[in-house]
N, CA, C and O of each residue as an XYZ file, in Angstrom:
596
protein
N     -23.965     11.505     -7.983
C     -24.355     11.279     -9.323
C     -25.288     12.259     -9.869
O     -26.251     12.576     -9.171
N     -25.136     12.774    -11.004
C     -25.952     13.793    -11.604
C     -26.951     13.148    -12.610
O     -26.567     12.390    -13.500
N     -28.150     13.465    -12.433
C     -29.138     12.887    -13.406
C     -29.380     13.905    -14.503
O     -30.332     14.678    -14.402
N     -28.614     13.940    -15.483
C     -28.760     14.936    -16.641
C     -29.814     14.301    -17.621
O     -29.486     13.993    -18.767
N     -30.923     14.138    -17.204
C     -31.946     13.483    -18.078
C     -32.370     14.384    -19.179
O     -32.532     13.882    -20.292
N     -32.563     15.615    -19.010
C     -33.114     16.447    -20.103
C     -32.147     16.498    -21.243
O     -32.579     16.449    -22.394
N     -30.896     16.593    -21.003
C     -29.982     16.636    -22.238
C     -29.921     15.253    -22.926
O     -29.819     15.179    -24.150
N     -29.983     14.174    -22.149
C     -29.867     12.850    -22.729
C     -31.224     12.519    -23.526
O     -31.165     11.940    -24.610
N     -32.421     12.896    -22.967
C     -33.558     12.669    -23.677
C     -33.575     13.471    -24.910
O     -33.969     12.937    -25.946
N     -33.166     14.766    -24.906
C     -33.110     15.570    -25.899
C     -32.309     15.011    -27.123
O     -32.605     15.173    -28.307
N     -31.227     14.315    -26.611
C     -30.277     13.613    -27.615
C     -31.051     12.392    -28.149
O     -30.932     12.112    -29.342
N     -31.788     11.692    -27.397
C     -32.443     10.468    -27.854
C     -33.504     10.895    -28.868
O     -33.632     10.304    -29.940
N     -34.255     11.925    -28.508
C     -35.314     12.340    -29.373
C     -34.931     13.134    -30.654
O     -35.677     13.211    -31.630
N     -33.743     13.702    -30.574
C     -33.173     14.490    -31.758
C     -32.339     13.540    -32.701
O     -32.059     13.920    -33.838
N     -31.951     12.333    -32.243
C     -31.211     11.474    -33.025
C     -32.193     10.686    -33.970
O     -33.267     10.231    -33.576
N     -31.745     10.576    -35.187
C     -32.533      9.846    -36.089
C     -31.752      8.521    -36.304
O     -30.597      8.528    -36.729
N     -32.377      7.462    -36.017
C     -31.707      6.172    -36.296
C     -32.304      5.719    -37.628
O     -33.456      5.964    -37.987
N     -31.419      5.052    -38.299
C     -31.768      4.744    -39.759
C     -32.845      3.667    -39.897
O     -33.516      3.543    -40.922
N     -32.977      2.900    -38.822
C     -34.063      1.791    -38.831
C     -35.267      2.383    -38.009
O     -35.057      2.919    -36.921
N     -36.499      2.283    -38.528
C     -37.588      2.821    -37.878
C     -37.979      2.052    -36.692
O     -38.471      2.642    -35.730
N     -37.786      0.671    -36.681
C     -38.109     -0.171    -35.542
C     -37.165      0.147    -34.365
O     -37.587      0.181    -33.209
N     -35.819      0.390    -34.702
C     -34.796      0.601    -33.634
C     -35.075      2.106    -33.177
O     -34.894      2.349    -31.983
N     -35.438      2.989    -33.894
C     -35.829      4.269    -33.480
C     -36.968      4.262    -32.493
O     -36.930      4.871    -31.424
N     -37.964      3.551    -32.905
C     -39.115      3.382    -31.995
C     -38.764      2.788    -30.572
O     -39.252      3.261    -29.545
N     -37.859      1.686    -30.578
C     -37.518      1.136    -29.399
C     -36.798      2.095    -28.526
O     -37.053      2.136    -27.323
N     -35.792      2.973    -29.141
C     -35.115      3.907    -28.469
C     -36.001      4.977    -27.826
O     -35.733      5.421    -26.710
N     -37.063      5.392    -28.539
C     -37.983      6.449    -28.031
C     -38.786      5.842    -26.922
O     -39.187      6.544    -25.994
N     -39.029      4.580    -26.989
C     -39.867      3.944    -25.957
C     -38.972      3.843    -24.653
O     -39.454      4.021    -23.534
N     -37.678      3.554    -24.863
C     -36.694      3.431    -23.775
C     -36.507      4.834    -23.177
O     -36.342      4.922    -21.960
N     -36.520      5.864    -23.894
C     -36.425      7.265    -23.497
C     -37.562      7.615    -22.566
O     -37.394      8.396    -21.629
N     -38.679      7.057    -22.817
C     -39.847      7.303    -21.954
C     -39.631      6.760    -20.587
O     -39.906      7.415    -19.582
N     -39.127      5.534    -20.556
C     -38.810      4.881    -19.243
C     -37.664      5.597    -18.557
O     -37.667      5.755    -17.337
N     -36.689      6.029    -19.329
C     -35.598      6.800    -18.754
C     -36.120      8.116    -18.137
O     -35.648      8.468    -17.056
N     -36.965      8.792    -18.687
C     -37.531     10.042    -18.285
C     -38.300      9.793    -16.900
O     -38.322     10.635    -16.001
N     -38.898      8.602    -16.833
C     -39.639      8.300    -15.665
C     -38.862      7.698    -14.496
O     -39.352      7.242    -13.463
N     -37.425      7.779    -14.863
C     -36.417      7.164    -13.962
C     -36.536      5.717    -13.732
O     -36.059      5.168    -12.739
N     -37.207      5.079    -14.705
C     -37.373      3.564    -14.658
C     -36.234      2.975    -15.450
O     -36.432      2.374    -16.506
N     -34.971      3.165    -14.895
C     -33.711      2.857    -15.743
C     -33.718      1.375    -16.042
O     -33.238      1.056    -17.129
N     -34.178      0.426    -15.266
C     -34.103     -0.993    -15.478
C     -34.891     -1.273    -16.888
O     -34.389     -1.957    -17.780
N     -36.025     -0.741    -16.974
C     -36.813     -0.939    -18.146
C     -36.173     -0.280    -19.439
O     -36.132     -0.800    -20.553
N     -35.682      0.959    -19.080
C     -34.994      1.697    -20.294
C     -33.795      0.883    -20.670
O     -33.610      0.699    -21.873
N     -32.977      0.384    -19.831
C     -31.805     -0.420    -20.143
C     -32.147     -1.650    -20.989
O     -31.456     -1.955    -21.961
N     -33.211     -2.346    -20.614
C     -33.662     -3.564    -21.309
C     -33.931     -3.121    -22.786
O     -33.438     -3.721    -23.740
N     -34.683     -2.116    -22.901
C     -35.089     -1.608    -24.300
C     -33.922     -1.138    -25.134
O     -33.904     -1.409    -26.335
N     -32.886     -0.408    -24.536
C     -31.702     -0.026    -25.189
C     -30.961     -1.304    -25.688
O     -30.470     -1.364    -26.815
N     -30.910     -2.273    -24.827
C     -30.301     -3.557    -25.271
C     -31.014     -4.194    -26.458
O     -30.434     -4.729    -27.403
N     -32.392     -4.075    -26.302
C     -33.141     -4.624    -27.456
C     -32.915     -3.875    -28.760
O     -32.923     -4.469    -29.838
N     -32.708     -2.531    -28.651
C     -32.365     -1.757    -29.778
C     -31.017     -2.151    -30.288
O     -30.848     -2.220    -31.505
N     -30.043     -2.416    -29.458
C     -28.725     -2.890    -29.820
C     -28.778     -4.135    -30.631
O     -28.060     -4.273    -31.621
N     -29.614     -5.043    -30.231
C     -29.694     -6.303    -30.843
C     -30.427     -6.245    -32.240
O     -30.446     -7.223    -32.987
N     -31.018     -5.064    -32.545
C     -31.575     -4.958    -33.830
C     -30.522     -4.552    -34.947
O     -30.765     -4.671    -36.148
N     -29.311     -4.055    -34.430
C     -28.289     -3.740    -35.400
C     -27.751     -4.960    -36.037
O     -27.630     -6.030    -35.441
N     -27.407     -4.738    -37.370
C     -26.711     -5.883    -38.097
C     -25.359     -6.160    -37.564
O     -24.701     -5.234    -37.090
N     -24.904     -7.348    -37.607
C     -23.479     -7.779    -37.236
C     -22.540     -7.474    -38.311
O     -22.872     -7.665    -39.481
N     -21.397     -7.016    -38.002
C     -20.829     -6.693    -36.716
C     -21.420     -5.289    -36.231
O     -21.252     -4.258    -36.881
N     -22.083     -5.343    -35.100
C     -22.761     -4.212    -34.509
C     -21.916     -2.935    -34.357
O     -22.385     -1.825    -34.606
N     -20.607     -3.138    -33.925
C     -19.713     -1.904    -33.684
C     -19.471     -1.175    -34.937
O     -19.046     -0.021    -34.892
N     -19.722     -1.797    -36.107
C     -19.470     -1.076    -37.408
C     -20.606     -0.379    -37.925
O     -20.498      0.313    -38.937
N     -21.812     -0.522    -37.238
C     -22.971     -0.028    -37.792
C     -23.072      1.483    -37.395
O     -22.551      1.899    -36.360
N     -23.737      2.257    -38.227
C     -23.909      3.804    -38.133
C     -24.429      4.134    -36.711
O     -23.917      5.067    -36.092
N     -25.420      3.406    -36.181
C     -26.016      3.796    -35.011
C     -25.481      3.119    -33.703
O     -26.089      3.234    -32.639
N     -24.394      2.456    -33.820
C     -23.788      1.746    -32.709
C     -23.349      2.694    -31.562
O     -23.670      2.451    -30.399
N     -22.599      3.797    -31.912
C     -22.191      4.642    -30.940
C     -23.408      5.319    -30.217
O     -23.300      5.547    -29.012
N     -24.428      5.614    -30.805
C     -25.543      6.322    -30.223
C     -26.198      5.371    -29.229
O     -26.410      5.713    -28.066
N     -26.517      4.158    -29.715
C     -27.169      3.201    -28.718
C     -26.284      2.834    -27.592
O     -26.754      2.705    -26.462
N     -24.945      2.646    -27.857
C     -23.996      2.247    -26.683
C     -23.962      3.453    -25.798
O     -23.856      3.250    -24.588
N     -24.038      4.681    -26.240
C     -24.013      5.885    -25.319
C     -25.208      5.903    -24.494
O     -25.108      6.304    -23.335
N     -26.425      5.482    -24.992
C     -27.625      5.447    -24.306
C     -27.474      4.363    -23.163
O     -27.846      4.574    -22.009
N     -26.917      3.232    -23.570
C     -26.798      2.140    -22.656
C     -25.784      2.591    -21.504
O     -26.030      2.386    -20.315
N     -24.695      3.183    -21.931
C     -23.819      3.627    -20.893
C     -24.356      4.630    -19.906
O     -24.177      4.525    -18.693
N     -25.026      5.609    -20.485
C     -25.688      6.560    -19.659
C     -26.710      6.035    -18.704
O     -26.820      6.522    -17.579
N     -27.521      4.972    -19.162
C     -28.502      4.524    -18.239
C     -27.731      3.715    -17.211
O     -28.124      3.782    -16.047
N     -26.744      3.002    -17.485
C     -25.939      2.360    -16.377
C     -25.374      3.408    -15.428
O     -25.314      3.178    -14.220
N     -24.947      4.592    -15.976
C     -24.453      5.633    -15.181
C     -25.464      6.156    -14.230
O     -25.126      6.488    -13.094
N     -26.679      6.244    -14.640
C     -27.786      6.790    -13.718
C     -28.053      5.693    -12.643
O     -28.522      6.028    -11.556
N     -27.793      4.506    -12.897
C     -28.037      3.379    -11.987
C     -26.767      3.264    -11.006
O     -26.703      2.392    -10.139
N     -25.855      4.136    -11.202
C     -24.600      4.101    -10.410
C     -23.850      2.750    -10.620
O     -23.199      2.274     -9.690
N     -23.930      2.146    -11.791
C     -23.239      0.933    -12.094
C     -22.125      1.391    -13.093
O     -22.254      1.327    -14.315
N     -21.124      1.814    -12.505
C     -19.944      2.523    -13.250
C     -19.205      1.576    -14.103
O     -18.800      1.923    -15.213
N     -19.016      0.410    -13.634
C     -18.202     -0.623    -14.384
C     -18.777     -0.904    -15.832
O     -18.101     -0.738    -16.848
N     -20.099     -1.348    -15.832
C     -20.698     -1.496    -17.094
C     -20.877     -0.181    -17.926
O     -20.818     -0.193    -19.156
N     -21.091      0.911    -17.221
C     -21.105      2.193    -17.963
C     -19.911      2.489    -18.620
O     -19.917      2.951    -19.761
N     -18.758      2.234    -17.918
C     -17.396      2.529    -18.507
C     -17.126      1.538    -19.749
O     -16.496      1.933    -20.729
N     -17.613      0.295    -19.658
C     -17.434     -0.654    -20.787
C     -18.286     -0.181    -21.949
O     -17.812     -0.214    -23.085
N     -19.433      0.228    -21.742
C     -20.342      0.726    -22.871
C     -19.745      1.958    -23.493
O     -19.720      2.112    -24.714
N     -19.267      2.827    -22.644
C     -18.748      4.039    -23.224
C     -17.389      3.866    -23.996
O     -17.136      4.514    -25.012
N     -16.602      3.017    -23.483
C     -15.400      2.619    -24.226
C     -15.738      1.945    -25.623
O     -15.140      2.264    -26.651
N     -16.707      1.022    -25.583
C     -17.181      0.446    -26.854
C     -17.729      1.528    -27.748
O     -17.464      1.489    -28.950
N     -18.494      2.516    -27.235
C     -19.070      3.621    -28.066
C     -17.838      4.332    -28.730
O     -17.901      4.652    -29.917
N     -16.801      4.564    -28.033
C     -15.634      5.289    -28.619
C     -14.953      4.461    -29.756
O     -14.316      5.040    -30.636
N     -15.084      3.169    -29.733
C     -14.607      2.307    -30.778
C     -15.424      2.334    -32.059
O     -15.045      1.678    -33.030
N     -16.505      3.050    -32.099
C     -17.396      3.086    -33.190
C     -17.144      4.317    -33.963
O     -16.335      5.158    -33.572
N     -17.855      4.444    -35.105
C     -17.762      5.714    -35.878
C     -18.080      6.893    -35.101
O     -18.878      6.841    -34.165
N     -17.470      7.987    -35.464
C     -17.649      9.185    -34.625
C     -19.040      9.824    -35.032
O     -19.363      9.911    -36.217
N     -19.802     10.242    -34.064
C     -20.970     10.983    -34.221
C     -21.013     12.302    -33.431
O     -20.074     12.594    -32.692
N     -21.967     13.016    -33.555
C     -22.142     14.168    -32.677
C     -22.151     13.943    -31.173
O     -22.041     14.879    -30.381
N     -22.283     12.690    -30.808
C     -22.351     12.373    -29.327
C     -20.934     12.114    -28.698
O     -20.845     11.728    -27.532
N     -19.884     12.320    -29.442
C     -18.565     12.065    -28.958
C     -18.261     12.744    -27.688
O     -17.724     12.124    -26.770
N     -18.601     14.082    -27.583
C     -18.235     14.834    -26.378
C     -19.053     14.340    -25.190
O     -18.523     14.280    -24.081
N     -20.274     13.998    -25.370
C     -21.147     13.336    -24.266
C     -20.525     12.024    -23.810
O     -20.412     11.796    -22.605
N     -20.128     11.173    -24.709
C     -19.523      9.847    -24.423
C     -18.281     10.173    -23.592
O     -18.092      9.598    -22.519
N     -17.441     11.075    -24.065
C     -16.230     11.315    -23.346
C     -16.513     11.829    -21.885
O     -15.876     11.403    -20.922
N     -17.444     12.710    -21.790
C     -17.791     13.281    -20.476
C     -18.285     12.131    -19.516
O     -17.738     11.952    -18.427
N     -19.289     11.395    -19.937
C     -19.805     10.299    -19.137
C     -18.671      9.262    -18.753
O     -18.576      8.796    -17.617
N     -17.892      8.968    -19.708
C     -16.838      8.016    -19.456
C     -15.906      8.538    -18.351
O     -15.542      7.802    -17.434
N     -15.528      9.821    -18.455
C     -14.697     10.489    -17.455
C     -15.377     10.552    -16.125
O     -14.700     10.393    -15.109
N     -16.594     10.759    -16.057
C     -17.427     10.823    -14.811
C     -17.392      9.428    -14.190
O     -17.136      9.315    -12.991
N     -17.641      8.345    -14.965
C     -17.804      7.071    -14.449
C     -16.335      6.591    -13.822
O     -16.218      5.946    -12.779
N     -15.330      7.001    -14.600
C     -14.044      6.650    -14.140
C     -13.640      7.392    -12.798
O     -13.024      6.821    -11.898
N     -14.025      8.654    -12.747
C     -13.780      9.418    -11.545
C     -14.634      8.806    -10.350
O     -14.209      8.658     -9.204
N     -15.813      8.500    -10.768
C     -16.673      7.791     -9.578
C     -16.202      6.414     -9.161
O     -16.673      5.907     -8.143
N     -15.293      5.778     -9.896
C     -14.689      4.593     -9.525
C     -13.205      4.851     -8.998
O     -12.423      3.907     -8.882
N     -12.864      6.089     -8.699
C     -11.587      6.366     -8.184
C     -10.388      6.141     -9.144
O      -9.264      5.874     -8.719
N     -10.678      6.260    -10.424
C      -9.650      6.332    -11.456
C      -9.365      7.625    -11.948
O      -9.636      7.944    -13.106
N      -8.809      8.422    -11.096
C      -8.740      9.849    -11.303
C      -7.800     10.260    -12.534
O      -8.101     11.223    -13.239
N      -6.773      9.577    -12.741
C      -5.855      9.962    -13.927
C      -6.532      9.757    -15.237
O      -6.488     10.593    -16.139
N      -7.189      8.564    -15.320
C      -7.866      8.186    -16.590
C      -9.126      9.232    -16.719
O      -9.406      9.762    -17.794
N      -9.795      9.453    -15.605
C     -10.878     10.384    -15.650
C     -10.565     11.715    -16.276
O     -11.210     12.232    -17.188
N      -9.440     12.241    -15.648
C      -8.891     13.553    -16.131
C      -8.698     13.639    -17.607
O      -9.041     14.633    -18.248
N      -8.126     12.551    -18.155
C      -7.911     12.476    -19.586
C      -9.155     12.571    -20.471
O      -9.191     13.300    -21.462
N     -10.184     11.797    -20.066
C     -11.407     11.773    -20.809
C     -12.264     13.071    -20.445
O     -13.005     13.517    -21.321
N     -12.209     13.652    -19.295
C     -12.947     14.806    -19.010
C     -12.319     15.990    -19.778
O     -13.027     16.860    -20.287
N     -10.991     15.999    -19.848
C     -10.296     17.014    -20.658
C     -10.612     17.028    -22.134
O     -10.775     18.081    -22.751
N     -10.697     15.804    -22.696
C     -11.082     15.476    -24.119
C     -12.464     16.009    -24.344
O     -12.740     16.655    -25.355
N     -13.374     15.725    -23.359
C     -14.742     16.185    -23.474
C     -14.872     17.657    -23.481
O     -15.639     18.244    -24.244
N     -14.125     18.234    -22.637
C     -14.094     19.740    -22.573
C     -13.636     20.347    -23.892
O     -14.205     21.318    -24.391
N     -12.592     19.741    -24.435
C     -12.027     20.291    -25.760
C     -13.056     20.209    -26.845
O     -13.097     21.053    -27.740
N     -13.913     19.169    -26.773
C     -14.926     18.998    -27.832
C     -16.242     19.767    -27.499
O     -16.871     20.367    -28.372
N     -16.627     19.720    -26.189
C     -17.957     20.302    -25.897
C     -17.923     21.600    -25.113
O     -18.953     22.235    -24.888
N     -16.665     22.005    -24.681
C     -16.574     23.292    -24.013
C     -17.206     23.201    -22.606
O     -17.616     22.157    -22.099
N     -17.233     24.462    -22.025
C     -17.806     24.655    -20.662
C     -19.292     24.298    -20.608
O     -19.755     23.773    -19.596
N     -20.084     24.583    -21.724
C     -21.454     24.367    -21.856
C     -21.785     22.880    -21.523
O     -22.712     22.597    -20.765
N     -21.013     21.962    -22.100
C     -21.208     20.558    -21.815
C     -21.187     20.244    -20.249
O     -21.882     19.335    -19.794
N     -20.431     20.965    -19.507
C     -20.181     20.722    -18.107
C     -21.173     21.441    -17.238
O     -21.247     21.110    -16.054
N     -21.942     22.392    -17.710
C     -22.720     23.247    -16.931
C     -23.791     22.504    -16.106
O     -23.921     22.752    -14.907
N     -24.524     21.637    -16.710
C     -25.523     20.925    -15.898
C     -24.975     19.889    -14.896
O     -25.689     19.383    -14.029
N     -23.743     19.617    -15.053
C     -23.084     18.501    -14.198
C     -22.524     19.009    -12.902
O     -22.304     20.206    -12.719
N     -22.292     18.055    -11.982
C     -21.726     18.409    -10.694
C     -20.414     19.161    -10.961
O     -19.657     18.791    -11.858
N     -20.167     20.145    -10.235
C     -18.916     21.044    -10.498
C     -17.619     20.294    -10.259
O     -16.565     20.717    -10.734
N     -17.678     19.190     -9.532
C     -16.419     18.530     -9.255
C     -15.717     17.951    -10.586
O     -14.499     17.795    -10.661
N     -16.577     17.663    -11.581
C     -16.059     17.181    -12.801
C     -15.308     18.211    -13.580
O     -14.334     17.888    -14.260
N     -15.724     19.409    -13.500
C     -14.961     20.437    -14.241
C     -13.833     20.884    -13.324
O     -12.749     21.156    -13.840
N     -13.993     20.981    -12.027
C     -12.966     21.287    -11.171
C     -11.756     20.451    -11.134
O     -10.683     20.925    -10.760
N     -11.885     19.216    -11.509
C     -10.754     18.274    -11.496
C      -9.816     18.492    -12.669
O      -8.665     18.056    -12.672
N     -10.379     19.216    -13.712
C      -9.507     19.457    -14.925
C      -9.243     20.832    -15.054
O      -8.608     21.202    -16.042
N      -9.649     21.701    -14.170
C      -9.365     23.221    -14.309
C      -7.967     23.534    -14.597
O      -7.693     24.409    -15.419
N      -7.021     22.847    -13.944
C      -5.570     23.240    -14.260
C      -5.080     22.680    -15.575
O      -3.958     22.986    -15.980
N      -5.859     21.883    -16.250
C      -5.506     21.333    -17.583
C      -6.102     22.055    -18.730
O      -5.670     21.843    -19.863
N      -7.064     22.891    -18.517
C      -7.785     23.594    -19.501
C      -7.404     25.133    -19.680
O      -7.986     25.820    -20.519
């Protein structure tokens, strides 16, 4: 598992969430994430999720928060809930985090031995984010799609 904390935190801190209270919760969660206290970070990201109006998946910030939840699960090596969070994020409005969501979803699928599905998502991530997206990651994620790109 790769701990790509710096790019994730950069994303958290550079994302503006329309609600100040939700933004503050996400920033607090990012602090725990940076300290590798993923359990506390996850609880706060879920708290931020609960601040969204219902239906949550239709809200502007849903994809962002779900990608944070998924990435935190990914860091905990809990690939099933990570996969679920990333799939939910993909059902939301598109944001600038789409390439990251596809990358992490592909990684989580590969880490659960779902190679064919993983290749699909990793290839999509590469198309959106390019080689730069894969640079801080373990080389195996790029190597698995080399023949496809």
